[in-house]
N, C-alpha and C positions, 0 to 999 in steps of 0.2 A: 365856667370852670376850666382850669388849665388842662390841656389835653394830656399833659404828662401825668396829672393826678388820676386820670381815668385808666391808665395802663395797669394791667394786672402784674403785681410784683412777681418777679422770677420768670415771666413769660419769655423774655428774650433769651435768658440762659437756658430754658427748657428747649426752645427752638434750636439753639446752637447745639445743645446736647443731642437732639434728634438727628440733626444734620451729620454731626460727627459719627453717631452710631450707624447711620445709613452708609456713610462712606466706608467705615470700618467693615461693615457687613459685605459691601460690594468688593472690597479689597480681599477679604477672606474667601469669598466665592471665587474671585479670579485666581487666587493662590491655589485653591483646591482644584479648580479646573486645569490650571497649568500642571499641577502635580499629577493629575490623572492622565493628562496628555503625555507627560514625560514617562510615566509608568508604561503606557501603551507603546511608546517609541522604544523604550528599553526592552520590553518583551519582544518586539519585532526585530530589533537589532541583535539581541542575544540568540533568537531563533535562527538567524542567518549564520551562526557559527556551527559548522558541522562537527559532531563529536561522536566518539565511539559509545557503545552501550555496554554497561557492566551490570552484574548482579553482585551485591554485597551481602554476605552471609555470616552468621555466627551460630554457635551451638552451646546450649546450656544443658548438660546431661543428655536426655533423650529429646529435648525440645530444640527444634531447628527454627531459625528465623532468616528471612531473606527479603531483599528490596531491590528494585531496579533503580539504577542511578546513572546519569550521564555526566555529572560534574566530578570527574575523576582526573587526577594528575599524578605523575611521578614527581615527587617533591625534592628529593635529595639523594646524592650518591654517597655521602659520608656524614652521618650514617644513612643507610638505605631506608628512605621514607617515602610513603605514598599518602595522598590525601583524597578524601571524598566528602562532598557536601550533602548533608541530610537535613530535611525539614525539622525544625525544632519541636514540632508536635508529634513527630513519629515515635511510636513506642520502641522502635528499633534501637534508639539511642540508649534507653534503659537496659536493653539486653546486652549491648556491647559493653556498657559500664560494668554489668554484672559478670560477664565472661572474661573481659580483658583481652579479647582477640576478635579478629574478623578476617575474612578472605574476600578478595575481589576477583571475579571471573569476567574476562573480556569476551564478549559474545562474538561468534562467527556469523557470517551472513545468513546461514541457514537456521539460526536460532531465534528468529523473531517471535516464535510461539513461547519460548522461554522468557523473553523480555516481557511479553504481554501477561504471562502467568504471574510473575513477581510484581508487576505494576498494578494488578487487580486487587482492590481492597479486600482484605480477609484471607488472601491466599498466602501471605508471607509467613504464616505460622504452621508448623507441622510437627507430628510426633514420629520420631524414628527416621522418616524419609519424606521428601517432598513428592506428592503423588504425580507420577508420570515424568518426573525430571530426574535424570541420572546424576549422581554426585559421588565424590570420593573425598577422602581426607588426606592431608599432608602432615604438617608438623603440629599445628595448634589444635586440630580437631574440628575447625570450622569447615563447612562443606565447600568443595570446589565443584563447579558445574562441569559435568562430563562433556568432552568434545569441544570445550571452549577454545578460543584462539590463544589466550594466554591467561595466567593467573598469578596472584600474589597472596601469600599466606602471611599474616601479620599479627604481632602483638600490639595492643593499644599503647600508643606513645603519648597522646594528648587529645583533648577535645577543646577546641577553641570556639568562641562565639563568632558568628558571622551574620548579623542582622537577624532575619527570621529563619536562619539555618544555623546548624552546628557543623563544624568542620572536624571530621574524624581524621587523625593522623596516626598511621600505623607504621611500626618498624618491621621491615620485611625480614622474615626468618626463612622463607623458602619461596621460590618463584620458578615458573616454567612456561612453556608454550609449545605450539605445534611446529613441526618441521616442514619447511617449504609450503606453508599454508595448508597443510593437511591436518585434519582433526585428530585429536589425541585419543588416549584410551578411554574406555567406557566406564560405567559405574553401576549403581543399583537404583532402580526405580522404586516408587512407593509401594509396589506390590512384592518387592523382594527379588524380582527378576533382573537379570543382567541387561544393561542398556549399552550397546556397543558404541564406540566412538565413530566419528565420520570417517569415510575413506576417500571422499572426493575433495578436490582442491577448494579451499574456502578463503574468502577475504573477510574483512571486518563487517559487522553490522553497524550501520551508521544511522544517526538521527539528525535530520536537518529540516528546517522550516515546517515543523509540526508533523513530520512523517518519517517512516523508516526508509533508509536508502542502502545501497550497497555499491561497491566499486565495480565498474565494468572491466572485464579482462582486456588487455591491450590488443590482443590479436584475435578477432572474431571471424576472420576469413575475409577475402576480398569480395566486395559487393558484385563486381563484374563476373567473377567465377560463380557466385551463388546464383545470379540471374541467368547465366548461361545454362547451368545445371537445371534450374527450375523450368526454363523454357523447354528444354529437351524432355523433361519429365511430363510437363503439361501437354506437349504434343503427343507423347506416347499414350497418356491417359485418355486423351480425347479420341485418338485413333482406335484404341481398344474398346472405348465406350464405358463411361462411368454412369451408372444408373442414379436416379435421384436419391434413392435411399442410401446408396454407397457414398454419394457426395455429402449428404447430411451427416452420416456416421463420421466421415473424415473431419467435417467442420466441427462437430461436437467434441471430437477428440483433441482438436488443435486450438480452436478460436477462444474458448473460455480461458485456457491457460495463457494464450497470447495476450488477451486483454488484461489479465492479472499481472503479467510481467510488464506490460506497457505502463500500467499504473504505478507499479513498483519503481520503474526506472525513469519514466517521464522524459524520454530522450527528446531534445528540441526538434531534431529532424523528423522523428516519428510523429510527434504532435502536429508538426507543420504538414506532413503528408496526409494525415487523417483529416485535418481541417480543409485542405485543398480539395479532397475527395467529397467532403460534405458540401462545401461551397459549390463545387461543380455539379453535384446532384441537384441542388436547389435551382441552379440556372437551367438545368436540363430537365426539370420536372415535367414539363409539358411534352417532351419528346421521349417516348418509351425506349427507343434504341440507345440514345445518348444517356438516359438515366441509368439504364442497365450497365453501361460501360463505367460510369462513375461509381455505381454501387459496387461493382466488381473491384474497382480500384481501391475502394475503402477497405475491403477485406484483405487485399494484398498489402495495403499500407499498415494494417494491423500487425502483420507478420514482421515488417521492418521495425515498427514501434516496439515490438517485444524485445528487440536487442539480441535475439537468438537466431543465428543464421540458418540453423536446421528448420526451425519453425517458419522463418521467413520464406525459405525455399519451398517448403511443403505447401504453404498457403498460396504462394505464387503459382505453383504447379496446378492448382485447382482452377485457375482463372478461365481456361477455355471451357471446361466442363460446366463451371458455374454460369458462364455467359450463355452457353447452349440451353441450359435448363431454365434460366431466369428470363430469357429474352422474349418469351411470349406471355400474354395474359396480364400485362401491367396496366393498371388503371389508376385514376387519381387517388382513390382511397388506399390502394396498396402502396402507392408512392408516398402518401402522407405518413402512413404507419412506418414504412422503412426509414424515412427521413427522421422521424421522431426517435426511433430506436437507435439509429446511428448517432444522433446528437446526444442521447442519454449515455451511450457507451463512451463517446468522446469526453463528455463532461466528467464522468467518473474517472477516466484515465488522467485527464488534466488536473483533477483535484488530488490525484495520488491515492484514491480510494480503491485498492485492489479488490476487496471483497465485492463492492458494488459493481465494479467493472465486469468481474466474472459473472455475477448474477444477471446483469443486464444483457450480456452476450448470450448466456444460456437461455434466458427468456425470449430473446429475439430469435434464436435458432428454433425454439419450440414452435413459434408462430410460423416461421419459414417452413418447417417440416410439415405442418398440417396442410399448407398450401402446395408444397412441392411434391411430396411423396405420393405414390399411387396408393389406392385403398388396399386394405389387407385382403379383401375378397375380390377376385377378378370378375369382370362382367360375364354374364351367362352366355351371351352371344356376341359375335363380332359387330352386330348392328345395334346393340343396346346403346341407348343414349347415355352420355356422361352424367355422372352425379356431381353434386357440389364439391366433393372431395377428390374426384377423379380428374387429374389435370392433363394427362396425355395418353396417347394410345401406346400399345406394346409392339408396334411395328419397327422394322429396322430403320426406315426413313421416317422422321417425325412428320406427323400429319399436320396440315394447316389448321390451327386452332379455330374452333367455332366461336361464335359470339357468346355461347353459354359457358365457355371455359373460364373458371374463376381466376382471379388475379394471383400472381405469385409475388411475394416480397423478396427483396434481395438485400 
């Protein structure tokens, strides 16, 4: 029988069809993969554009509505128009459609909590007033956030489609701002009490690379002058004698705040100084004296990383006292814990996580305090042996530590 007669009718066309289908499927998969990669690249690129942070609000009778937005622009001078982009699924759009007005409040650097309030799901609606957030009204009745850096009160001009967002365009009927960067008048909080405006100089609250930022003032003091002052204060504190408990009190007052500021600012030179101190500590881990020096350097670098010259000088001034109290009792286990704590603090700062940086530093100081501070109850006699929590004697000249002395972290 002819081989052609044995061929199944349509088999060739089915095979060709299957091949075509597979090719089409592969192409569709490649297209989807490329689209996902492009979307990721787009988000990354857009996140590198630093923007101000605004709160957009409206009022419908006693009902208030607000939302945090960063996609805001001044659109036109004639007529006076501003625009803000809102997610198409946001119920805020329906409210603005109903009221025909909205206000835009540009937040100051000290109003991060306000931004977080309005960006939290479920908090954008309120009756009468927003709880804990001071507001006032101008022309349209839409709330303006108290002490904001600037504001625009607008009537709805148009709503335009913009992909998965809608673009609100408002015609400005009133506008204002602070004088010389100083926060403006206060307003009324949700409990009806007056909320004062800020009185200290403010810059804008910024959003960049997935985190809040703020501008650093141009003149924060000359580093050389700060270090000279800190050295003099450090020598005086060491000469007068700073007890372990006094040292811990000072650290608890300063270092959690310094860690928080360092994470908020993420200054390149500050991060580099902290990393050098950690790297130096790892190299010196087997040598207690050198390890203590590097650990002390980490705490001083934290002050510089905060970007605040007063905090930097204060932490630098504790260096001699810290070295004196930390220099005894170091062992491998204490070294390991201190390195891990410093690394955790650094990682939080480098990630811009201010809350985690403060918490990590607070937890670290709690451990240090247990090891460093004297017990609440003094020993009954001068010859009584040291307990696990008693780390040093109460004589003017520090005694040579015994082998039973517990390790101190730094």
